[in-house]
DOPA-320970 format. One record per atom (N, C-alpha, C, O, CB): y, x, z. Coordinates in steps of 0.2 Angstrom, whole numbers, padded with zeros to 4 digits, always signed. Glycine has a CB too. Layout:
<nodes>
YXZ...
</nodes>
This chain:
<nodes>
+0429+0224+0301+0435+0223+0301+0436+0226+0307+0432+0226+0311+0438+0216+0301+0441+0231+0306+0447+0231+0314+0450+0225+0316+0454+0222+0312+0453+0237+0314+0450+0224+0322+0452+0217+0324+0459+0218+0330+0460+0222+0335+0445+0213+0329+0464+0214+0327+0471+0218+0333+0470+0212+0336+0469+0207+0334+0481+0220+0331+0472+0216+0345+0470+0211+0350+0479+0207+0350+0483+0211+0353+0467+0215+0359+0482+0200+0348+0485+0197+0350+0487+0196+0355+0482+0196+0359+0483+0194+0349+0492+0194+0359+0496+0191+0365+0494+0184+0365+0494+0180+0360+0504+0192+0365+0492+0183+0372+0491+0176+0374+0499+0175+0379+0505+0175+0376+0482+0175+0380+0498+0175+0384+0503+0173+0389+0506+0165+0390+0512+0163+0391+0508+0176+0388+0500+0160+0390+0500+0155+0394+0498+0157+0402+0493+0161+0404+0496+0150+0390+0502+0154+0405+0500+0154+0414+0498+0149+0416+0501+0144+0414+0506+0154+0420+0493+0148+0419+0490+0143+0424+0494+0136+0423+0500+0136+0424+0491+0146+0431+0491+0132+0423+0496+0123+0421+0496+0123+0428+0493+0125+0432+0492+0115+0418+0505+0119+0426+0509+0116+0433+0509+0111+0430+0506+0110+0425+0517+0118+0436+0512+0103+0436+0514+0096+0433+0519+0093+0438+0517+0091+0444+0507+0091+0432+0523+0093+0437+0529+0091+0442+0526+0085+0444+0522+0081+0441+0537+0089+0438+0528+0085+0451+0524+0079+0454+0530+0073+0453+0530+0067+0457+0521+0081+0462+0533+0074+0450+0539+0069+0448+0540+0065+0440+0544+0062+0437+0545+0073+0449+0533+0069+0437+0532+0065+0430+0527+0062+0431+0522+0063+0434+0531+0069+0423+0528+0058+0427+0520+0055+0427+0516+0055+0418+0518+0058+0413+0521+0046+0429+0511+0052+0420+0505+0054+0413+0510+0052+0408+0515+0048+0410+0496+0049+0412+0510+0052+0402+0511+0050+0395+0510+0043+0396+0515+0040+0394+0505+0053+0391+0503+0040+0398+0503+0032+0398+0504+0029+0402+0501+0024+0403+0500+0029+0397+0510+0033+0405+0515+0027+0410+0521+0023+0405+0522+0017+0404+0520+0031+0418+0524+0027+0402+0529+0029+0399+0528+0025+0390+0532+0021+0387+0529+0037+0399+0521+0027+0389+0519+0025+0380+0513+0023+0380+0510+0024+0375+0518+0031+0374+0511+0019+0386+0505+0014+0386+0503+0012+0378+0496+0011+0378+0507+0008+0391+0506+0010+0373+0502+0006+0367+0503+0009+0362+0505+0005+0357+0503-0001+0366+0502+0020+0361+0502+0022+0357+0496+0018+0352+0491+0016+0354+0502+0027+0359+0499+0019+0345+0492+0015+0339+0489+0020+0342+0491+0024+0346+0492+0014+0330+0483+0020+0338+0474+0023+0339+0478+0027+0331+0482+0024+0327+0465+0016+0338+0475+0034+0331+0471+0037+0327+0470+0035+0321+0466+0031+0321+0468+0037+0328+0472+0038+0313+0469+0038+0309+0462+0042+0308+0460+0047+0312+0473+0037+0305+0460+0040+0303+0453+0044+0304+0455+0051+0300+0451+0056+0301+0447+0039+0300+0459+0052+0296+0461+0059+0294+0471+0058+0296+0474+0053+0295+0457+0060+0283+0474+0065+0298+0482+0066+0297+0483+0073+0294+0483+0079+0297+0486+0064+0303+0486+0071+0289+0485+0081+0289+0492+0086+0291+0493+0092+0290+0484+0083+0280+0496+0080+0293+0502+0085+0295+0507+0086+0292+0508+0084+0286+0500+0091+0298+0510+0090+0293+0517+0093+0288+0515+0096+0284+0509+0099+0284+0523+0098+0291+0519+0095+0278+0516+0098+0271+0520+0106+0271+0524+0107+0268+0518+0093+0263+0516+0111+0277+0518+0114+0276+0513+0123+0273+0513+0129+0276+0522+0112+0280+0508+0119+0266+0506+0124+0266+0512+0130+0260+0516+0129+0255+0499+0123+0265+0510+0138+0263+0512+0143+0261+0521+0143+0266+0526+0147+0265+0512+0143+0252+0521+0139+0272+0526+0140+0273+0527+0147+0281+0523+0148+0285+0528+0132+0275+0533+0150+0280+0531+0156+0285+0534+0154+0291+0540+0152+0293+0534+0164+0282+0529+0154+0294+0529+0151+0303+0532+0157+0306+0537+0158+0309+0521+0149+0307+0525+0163+0305+0528+0171+0307+0527+0171+0313+0529+0166+0316+0535+0173+0306+0525+0176+0316+0522+0177+0324+0526+0176+0329+0524+0174+0335+0519+0183+0325+0533+0178+0326+0538+0176+0332+0538+0180+0338+0541+0178+0343+0536+0169+0336+0537+0186+0337+0536+0191+0344+0528+0191+0345+0526+0196+0348+0541+0188+0353+0523+0186+0343+0518+0185+0349+0511+0189+0347+0506+0188+0349+0516+0177+0350+0513+0192+0343+0508+0200+0341+0511+0204+0345+0508+0209+0344+0509+0204+0334+0514+0204+0349+0517+0210+0354+0518+0207+0362+0515+0209+0368+0526+0211+0350+0523+0202+0360+0523+0199+0369+0519+0191+0368+0517+0188+0363+0533+0198+0374+0520+0192+0377+0516+0186+0378+0521+0179+0380+0522+0177+0385+0511+0188+0385+0525+0178+0372+0529+0175+0370+0525+0167+0369+0528+0162+0367+0533+0179+0364+0518+0167+0370+0516+0160+0364+0519+0153+0366+0520+0148+0361+0507+0159+0363+0521+0152+0372+0522+0143+0372+0530+0146+0372+0533+0141+0375+0518+0138+0382+0532+0148+0371+0541+0147+0367+0540+0150+0359+0545+0147+0356+0548+0153+0370+0536+0154+0355+0532+0153+0349+0530+0148+0347+0529+0147+0342+0529+0155+0349+0527+0145+0353+0525+0137+0350+0528+0132+0348+0527+0129+0344+0522+0134+0354+0534+0132+0355+0538+0127+0354+0543+0129+0349+0547+0124+0348+0540+0124+0360+0545+0134+0346+0548+0135+0340+0544+0131+0333+0547+0127+0329+0547+0143+0339+0537+0134+0334+0533+0133+0328+0533+0123+0329+0534+0120+0324+0525+0138+0328+0533+0122+0332+0532+0115+0333+0539+0110+0331+0539+0104+0329+0529+0114+0341+0543+0113+0332+0550+0110+0330+0551+0112+0323+0555+0109+0319+0558+0111+0335+0547+0118+0320+0549+0118+0312+0543+0112+0310+0545+0107+0306+0547+0128+0308+0538+0112+0312+0531+0107+0310+0534+0101+0310+0533+0098+0305+0524+0107+0314+0539+0098+0316+0543+0090+0315+0548+0091+0310+0548+0085+0308+0547+0088+0321+0552+0095+0308+0558+0093+0304+0554+0096+0298+0558+0097+0294+0566+0097+0306+0548+0097+0296+0544+0097+0288+0542+0091+0288+0543+0088+0283+0538+0102+0286+0540+0088+0294+0538+0080+0294+0544+0078+0293+0543+0075+0287+0534+0076+0302+0550+0077+0295+0556+0075+0292+0557+0075+0288+0562+0072+0287+0559+0075+0294+0555+0078+0283+0556+0077+0275+0561+0083+0274+0566+0083+0270+0561+0069+0272+0561+0089+0278+0566+0093+0280+0563+0101+0272+0557+0103+0273+0565+0094+0292+0567+0102+0267+0561+0106+0264+0562+0113+0269+0566+0114+0274+0562+0107+0254+0555+0118+0264+0555+0122+0268+0557+0129+0268+0556+0134+0270+0550+0121+0270+0562+0126+0263+0570+0132+0263+0573+0129+0269+0573+0132+0274+0576+0133+0255+0576+0125+0268+0580+0123+0274+0578+0123+0281+0583+0123+0285+0580+0117+0273+0571+0123+0283+0570+0123+0289+0568+0131+0290+0569+0134+0295+0566+0118+0291+0565+0134+0284+0566+0144+0286+0573+0143+0288+0574+0143+0294+0564+0151+0278+0578+0144+0283+0585+0145+0288+0585+0145+0291+0585+0150+0294+0588+0143+0290+0586+0139+0293+0586+0137+0301+0584+0138+0307+0585+0135+0312+0586+0134+0301+0580+0141+0306+0576+0142+0311+0575+0148+0315+0577+0153+0312+0570+0141+0309+0573+0148+0323+0577+0156+0326+0572+0161+0325+0566+0160+0324+0578+0158+0335+0577+0168+0323+0573+0174+0321+0567+0176+0328+0568+0175+0334+0578+0181+0319+0562+0178+0324+0556+0182+0329+0562+0185+0338+0561+0186+0344+0552+0194+0321+0569+0187+0334+0570+0194+0340+0574+0188+0344+0574+0189+0350+0577+0203+0338+0577+0181+0340+0581+0175+0346+0573+0172+0349+0572+0174+0355+0588+0166+0340+0570+0170+0347+0564+0171+0351+0561+0174+0357+0559+0171+0362+0560+0172+0349+0560+0180+0355+0559+0186+0360+0565+0185+0366+0563+0183+0372+0561+0194+0355+0572+0187+0363+0576+0186+0370+0576+0180+0373+0576+0180+0379+0583+0187+0368+0574+0175+0369+0573+0168+0374+0566+0168+0380+0566+0166+0385+0571+0161+0368+0564+0170+0377+0556+0170+0382+0557+0176+0386+0554+0176+0391+0546+0171+0377+0562+0183+0385+0565+0186+0390+0569+0186+0394+0569+0189+0399+0565+0189+0388+0573+0181+0393+0578+0178+0400+0575+0172+0401+0579+0169+0404+0586+0176+0399+0567+0169+0401+0568+0164+0406+0561+0169+0409+0558+0167+0414+0568+0154+0403+0560+0175+0408+0557+0180+0412+0559+0183+0417+0556+0186+0421+0555+0184+0411+0565+0183+0416+0569+0187+0419+0566+0195+0415+0565+0200+0419+0566+0186+0429+0566+0197+0411+0565+0204+0408+0560+0208+0408+0560+0214+0407+0569+0207+0411+0553+0201+0411+0548+0205+0412+0543+0201+0408+0542+0195+0409+0547+0205+0420+0538+0206+0402+0535+0202+0398+0528+0200+0402+0522+0203+0401+0534+0206+0390+0529+0193+0407+0525+0191+0410+0522+0184+0408+0520+0181+0413+0529+0192+0416+0520+0180+0402+0519+0174+0400+0523+0167+0403+0530+0167+0403+0513+0173+0402+0521+0163+0404+0526+0156+0408+0521+0151+0410+0515+0151+0409+0532+0152+0403+0524+0147+0411+0519+0143+0412+0522+0135+0407+0528+0134+0407+0519+0142+0422+0518+0131+0404+0519+0127+0398+0526+0123+0403+0532+0125+0401+0510+0121+0395+0524+0119+0408+0531+0116+0409+0537+0118+0411+0542+0114+0410+0530+0112+0412+0538+0123+0413+0545+0128+0413+0548+0130+0408+0554+0132+0408+0544+0133+0416+0543+0129+0403+0547+0129+0397+0549+0124+0394+0554+0125+0390+0544+0132+0393+0546+0119+0395+0546+0113+0395+0553+0108+0396+0556+0103+0393+0542+0111+0399+0555+0113+0402+0561+0107+0409+0567+0113+0405+0573+0111+0404+0559+0109+0423+0565+0118+0403+0572+0124+0401+0572+0119+0392+0577+0116+0392+0569+0136+0400+0569+0118+0388+0569+0114+0382+0575+0108+0384+0580+0106+0382+0561+0110+0381+0571+0105+0387+0575+0097+0389+0584+0097+0393+0588+0094+0392+0569+0092+0397+0583+0105+0398+0588+0107+0401+0593+0108+0397+0598+0104+0397+0588+0112+0405+0594+0112+0393+0597+0119+0391+0595+0118+0382+0599+0121+0378+0594+0126+0396+0589+0116+0380+0587+0121+0374+0586+0130+0374+0589+0135+0376+0593+0120+0370+0581+0128+0371+0579+0135+0367+0580+0139+0361+0577+0136+0357+0573+0136+0366+0583+0144+0360+0586+0146+0353+0586+0142+0348+0584+0141+0342+0583+0151+0351+0591+0138+0354+0595+0129+0348+0593+0123+0348+0596+0118+0346+0595+0130+0340+0585+0124+0351+0583+0117+0350+0582+0116+0357+0581+0120+0361+0577+0115+0346+0582+0109+0357+0582+0103+0360+0575+0099+0362+0570+0099+0358+0586+0100+0356+0573+0096+0367+0568+0090+0368+0573+0085+0371+0577+0087+0375+0561+0091+0372+0571+0077+0368+0574+0072+0369+0569+0071+0376+0571+0066+0380+0574+0067+0362+0563+0074+0378+0559+0072+0385+0551+0075+0381+0550+0078+0375+0558+0060+0388+0547+0072+0386+0541+0076+0385+0538+0074+0393+0541+0075+0398+0543+0084+0383+0530+0072+0392+0526+0071+0396+0520+0074+0396+0518+0074+0390+0525+0065+0397+0517+0077+0402+0509+0077+0401+0505+0072+0398+0504+0066+0400+0505+0078+0408+0502+0075+0393+0495+0069+0391+0487+0071+0393+0483+0075+0392+0493+0069+0382+0487+0065+0397+0480+0068+0402+0474+0062+0401+0470+0061+0405+0482+0069+0413+0475+0059+0394+0472+0055+0392+0464+0058+0389+0462+0064+0390+0476+0051+0387+0461+0055+0384+0455+0056+0380+0458+0062+0376+0464+0064+0377+0451+0050+0375+0452+0065+0370+0455+0066+0365+0459+0061+0360+0463+0063+0356+0451+0068+0363+0457+0055+0360+0461+0049+0354+0468+0051+0358+0472+0054+0354+0457+0037+0354+0469+0051+0363+0478+0051+0367+0479+0058+0361+0483+0057+0356+0479+0053+0380+0477+0064+0362+0480+0070+0360+0482+0071+0352+0487+0074+0350+0474+0076+0362+0477+0067+0348+0477+0066+0342+0484+0059+0339+0488+0060+0334+0470+0064+0341+0484+0055+0342+0488+0048+0341+0495+0052+0343+0499+0053+0338+0486+0041+0347+0497+0055+0351+0503+0059+0352+0505+0064+0346+0511+0065+0344+0501+0063+0358+0501+0069+0343+0501+0071+0337+0504+0067+0330+0509+0069+0326+0495+0073+0336+0501+0063+0329+0501+0058+0323+0508+0056+0326+0512+0060+0324+0495+0052+0321+0511+0053+0331+0516+0049+0333+0523+0053+0333+0529+0052+0331+0513+0046+0339+0519+0058+0336+0527+0063+0339+0529+0069+0333+0534+0072+0332+0526+0069+0348+0520+0069+0330+0523+0076+0325+0520+0081+0327+0517+0084+0323+0532+0078+0326+0520+0082+0335+0515+0090+0338+0511+0085+0344+0512+0079+0345+0521+0098+0343+0508+0089+0346+0505+0090+0353+0503+0096+0356+0499+0100+0354+0500+0088+0353+0507+0097+0362+0506+0104+0365+0500+0105+0367+0497+0101+0370+0510+0105+0371+0496+0111+0367+0490+0111+0371+0488+0118+0376+0485+0123+0373+0484+0110+0366+0489+0118+0378+0486+0124+0385+0479+0125+0385+0475+0121+0388+0488+0120+0393+0477+0131+0382+0470+0133+0383+0468+0140+0387+0472+0144+0390+0466+0134+0375+0462+0140+0386+0457+0144+0390+0454+0149+0384+0448+0148+0381+0452+0139+0395+0458+0154+0382+0455+0158+0375+0449+0162+0375+0451+0167+0378+0459+0162+0373+0443+0162+0374+0440+0165+0373+0440+0173+0370+0440+0172+0364+0436+0162+0372+0439+0178+0371+0439+0183+0365+0439+0184+0360+0442+0188+0356+0437+0186+0365+0430+0179+0359+0428+0180+0351+0434+0175+0346+0435+0176+0340+0418+0176+0350+0437+0171+0349+0442+0169+0346+0447+0172+0344+0451+0169+0340+0443+0166+0349+0448+0177+0344+0452+0183+0341+0450+0187+0335+0455+0189+0332+0452+0187+0345+0443+0188+0335+0438+0189+0329+0436+0183+0324+0434+0183+0319+0433+0192+0332+0437+0178+0328+0438+0172+0321+0444+0171+0319+0444+0169+0314+0436+0163+0323+0449+0172+0322+0454+0168+0317+0457+0175+0312+0459+0174+0306+0461+0164+0322+0456+0180+0314+0456+0186+0308+0452+0187+0306+0454+0191+0301+0457+0192+0310+0444+0183+0305+0439+0183+0297+0442+0175+0294+0440+0171+0290+0425+0182+0300+0446+0173+0296+0449+0165+0294+0443+0161+0295+0440+0157+0291+0453+0164+0285+0440+0163+0300+0434+0157+0302+0436+0152+0310+0438+0155+0315+0425+0161+0302+0434+0144+0309+0436+0140+0312+0434+0144+0319+0430+0148+0319+0434+0132+0311+0439+0140+0326+0435+0141+0331+0432+0136+0333+0434+0130+0335+0437+0143+0335+0423+0140+0333+0420+0135+0337+0417+0139+0340+0418+0146+0339+0417+0129+0334+0409+0136+0345+0407+0140+0350+0402+0143+0344+0400+0142+0338+0404+0136+0356+0400+0148+0351+0396+0153+0346+0385+0153+0350+0381+0157+0349+0402+0165+0347+0386+0146+0353+0380+0148+0358+0378+0154+0362+0373+0155+0366+0374+0147+0354+0384+0159+0362+0381+0163+0366+0385+0167+0373+0388+0164+0376+0379+0166+0362+0384+0173+0374+0388+0175+0382+0395+0175+0380+0399+0174+0384+0386+0183+0387+0398+0176+0373+0404+0176+0374+0408+0169+0373+0413+0170+0372+0406+0181+0371+0406+0164+0373+0408+0157+0376+0411+0157+0382+0415+0153+0384+0404+0153+0376+0408+0162+0386+0411+0163+0393+0416+0168+0395+0419+0168+0400+0407+0164+0397+0416+0172+0389+0421+0177+0390+0429+0175+0387+0431+0175+0381+0417+0185+0387+0432+0173+0394+0438+0171+0393+0442+0178+0394+0440+0183+0397+0440+0166+0399+0449+0177+0388+0453+0184+0387+0459+0182+0390+0463+0186+0391+0453+0187+0380+0459+0173+0392+0466+0171+0394+0470+0165+0392+0468+0162+0387+0470+0176+0393+0474+0163+0396+0477+0157+0395+0484+0157+0388+0488+0161+0388+0481+0155+0403+0482+0152+0381+0484+0152+0378+0488+0146+0376+0485+0141+0379+0482+0153+0375+0495+0145+0371+0497+0139+0368+0495+0139+0362+0494+0144+0358+0503+0139+0368+0494+0133+0359+0495+0131+0352+0497+0124+0351+0496+0118+0354+0488+0133+0349+0499+0125+0345+0503+0118+0343+0497+0112+0338+0494+0114+0333+0510+0121+0336+0495+0106+0341+0490+0102+0337+0496+0101+0331+0502+0102+0331+0485+0093+0342+0493+0100+0326+0497+0097+0321+0492+0093+0314+0495+0090+0309+0502+0104+0318+0486+0093+0314+0482+0089+0310+0477+0090+0312+0476+0096+0314+0482+0089+0303+0472+0083+0311+0467+0083+0312+0461+0078+0307+0464+0074+0303+0468+0081+0318+0454+0079+0308+0450+0076+0303+0443+0075+0308+0439+0079+0310+0449+0080+0295+0444+0068+0311+0440+0065+0315+0430+0064+0311+0424+0063+0312+0445+0056+0316+0434+0065+0306+0426+0063+0302+0424+0072+0303+0421+0073+0308+0428+0059+0292+0425+0076+0300+0423+0081+0304+0421+0086+0308+0418+0091+0308+0422+0082+0303+0425+0082+0313+0427+0084+0319+0432+0088+0320+0430+0093+0323+0423+0085+0323+0437+0089+0318+0440+0098+0317+0446+0094+0319+0447+0088+0318+0441+0104+0307+0451+0099+0323+0460+0098+0321+0463+0105+0322+0462+0110+0324+0464+0093+0327+0468+0103+0318+0471+0110+0314+0477+0112+0319+0481+0108+0319+0475+0109+0307+0478+0119+0323+0484+0119+0328+0486+0127+0325+0482+0132+0323+0482+0118+0337+0493+0128+0326+0498+0131+0325+0496+0137+0330+0497+0135+0336+0504+0127+0325+0495+0144+0328+0495+0150+0332+0497+0155+0326+0497+0155+0320+0489+0152+0337+0498+0160+0332+0502+0168+0328+0501+0167+0321+0497+0169+0317+0498+0175+0329+0507+0162+0320+0510+0161+0312+0508+0156+0306+0511+0155+0300+0509+0167+0310+0502+0155+0310+0498+0151+0305+0493+0145+0305+0490+0146+0311+0494+0155+0303+0491+0139+0303+0485+0136+0306+0479+0138+0307+0476+0143+0304+0484+0132+0304+0476+0135+0311+0469+0136+0313+0464+0132+0314+0464+0130+0320+0469+0139+0318+0461+0130+0311+0455+0125+0314+0452+0125+0318+0452+0130+0321+0449+0125+0312+0450+0121+0322+0447+0120+0327+0444+0116+0330+0447+0111+0332+0449+0120+0329+0437+0115+0332+0432+0111+0331+0434+0106+0339+0437+0107+0345+0425+0117+0329+0432+0099+0336+0433+0096+0343+0428+0099+0349+0431+0100+0355+0432+0087+0343+0421+0101+0348+0418+0103+0355+0420+0109+0355+0418+0111+0361+0411+0103+0355+0425+0114+0352+0428+0122+0357+0432+0119+0360+0433+0121+0365+0432+0128+0355+0437+0113+0358+0442+0111+0359+0439+0107+0369+0441+0110+0374+0444+0106+0352+0436+0102+0369+0433+0102+0373+0431+0107+0379+0435+0107+0384+0430+0101+0371+0427+0109+0378+0427+0116+0380+0432+0120+0385+0431+0122+0391+0427+0119+0373+0439+0121+0381+0443+0127+0383+0451+0121+0384+0455+0123+0387+0444+0134+0376+0451+0118+0383+0460+0112+0385+0461+0113+0391+0456+0111+0394+0461+0103+0384+0466+0115+0395+0467+0115+0400+0474+0111+0402+0474+0109+0408+0465+0121+0401+0477+0111+0399+0483+0106+0397+0486+0102+0390+0486+0104+0384+0487+0108+0399+0489+0098+0392+0492+0094+0384+0496+0091+0387+0496+0089+0392+0487+0087+0378+0503+0091+0381+0509+0090+0382+0510+0085+0377+0506+0086+0372+0513+0096+0383+0515+0079+0377+0519+0078+0371+0526+0079+0374+0528+0078+0379+0518+0072+0367+0528+0080+0367+0533+0083+0364+0540+0080+0359+0541+0082+0353+0529+0088+0361+0544+0076+0363+0546+0073+0358+0553+0076+0357+0559+0075+0359+0545+0067+0359+0551+0080+0352+0559+0084+0350+0563+0081+0347+0561+0078+0342+0560+0089+0346+0570+0082+0348+0576+0078+0348+0578+0074+0339+0583+0071+0338+0583+0084+0351+0574+0076+0336+0576+0076+0330+0571+0065+0329+0572+0060+0327+0571+0086+0325+0567+0071+0332+0561+0064+0331+0566+0058+0334+0568+0054+0330+0553+0065+0335+0567+0058+0341+0569+0052+0343+0576+0050+0338+0577+0045+0335+0570+0053+0351+0579+0054+0338+0585+0051+0331+0582+0049+0327+0586+0048+0322+0589+0057+0326+0575+0046+0325+0575+0044+0315+0574+0035+0318+0574+0031+0313+0564+0049+0308+0573+0034+0326+0574+0027+0327+0566+0023+0328+0563+0018+0331+0580+0024+0321+0564+0027+0325+0556+0025+0324+0551+0023+0329+0546+0019+0328+0553+0030+0322+0553+0029+0334+0550+0027+0342+0550+0019+0345+0556+0016+0348+0553+0032+0347+0544+0016+0345+0547+0010+0347+0540+0010+0355+0536+0014+0357+0546+0002+0340+0542+0005+0357+0537+0003+0364+0537+0010+0369+0531+0011+0372+0527+0002+0361+0542+0014+0370+0542+0019+0375+0547+0018+0381+0553+0017+0379+0542+0025+0371+0545+0019+0386+0551+0016+0392+0555+0024+0392+0553+0029+0395+0547+0014+0401+0559+0025+0389+0563+0029+0388+0568+0031+0393+0569+0037+0395+0566+0028+0383+0572+0026+0396+0575+0026+0401+0572+0028+0409+0575+0030+0414+0577+0021+0400+0565+0027+0408+0560+0028+0415+0560+0036+0413+0564+0039+0417+0551+0022+0416+0557+0040+0408+0555+0045+0406+0560+0049+0408+0560+0055+0411+0555+0044+0400+0566+0045+0405+0572+0051+0407+0576+0053+0415+0577+0058+0418+0579+0050+0403+0576+0047+0416+0576+0048+0423+0572+0052+0427+0574+0057+0431+0576+0043+0427+0565+0051+0425+0559+0055+0430+0561+0063+0427+0559+0068+0430+0549+0052+0429+0565+0063+0422+0565+0071+0420+0570+0074+0423+0570+0079+0425+0566+0072+0413+0577+0068+0424+0584+0071+0426+0582+0074+0433+0584+0080+0435+0591+0064+0426+0577+0068+0438+0574+0069+0444+0571+0077+0445+0571+0079+0450+0568+0063+0445+0568+0081+0438+0566+0088+0441+0573+0093+0442+0579+0092+0439+0559+0093+0435+0571+0097+0446+0575+0103+0449+0577+0107+0440+0573+0109+0436+0569+0109+0456+0584+0107+0441+0587+0113+0435+0588+0108+0430+0589+0110+0424+0582+0120+0432+0586+0100+0430+0585+0097+0424+0592+0091+0423+0595+0088+0428+0576+0093+0423+0595+0092+0416+0601+0089+0416+0601+0087+0409+0605+0085+0406+0606+0094+0420+0596+0088+0406+0597+0084+0399+0600+0082+0396+0600+0079+0391+0595+0079+0398
</nodes>
């Protein structure tokens, strides 16, 4: 099988010192269920959004997360697809943030832009780093619809993806051959089988817990505006989180 090397593009993790971990704002997130299926997205055309040829995974993933949340909020696949930004719009937004250079981006910078001005017409109400154990990452996905993950991707993951296999450790030297940083969105999980589903390169990709434990580099709770507007989120210190986000350079909220 011929392998196409898709682009990565997540730069090294950086965390604003003004922003606390999610647990400081939302200390009582509900424990995750045993199984969480995520959005009803079977057959939904997430698309590459330029990430097959550009290192815009952080922005493409941001858009995929918004699409997943909209599906969770009950919008039809037809409506979500029609309202989603095109691949050209996503690439244009990415290159605007990189000053026209295909250099990749830092997740924190992408989220700050999404909070302050929006990206391709999509805004977030808030965001915060999730620094707890795996259970917190699962709870974030179940509560907010998505957990944004920054991973260090081994080169063999490209072969596993294109073969339709889960991302799992091989037990060989290939596990240590890191190709670069990548961005994926956690949208579903099964604690019994110890797997999660992430969105990457246009579709869901199964990932084992042990693989994620080895390669996870950063995780973020992203509260898309459509989620906050449902009024379903309680027990979150919105005013403090918003104040901390507004204190970041360039943030207007």
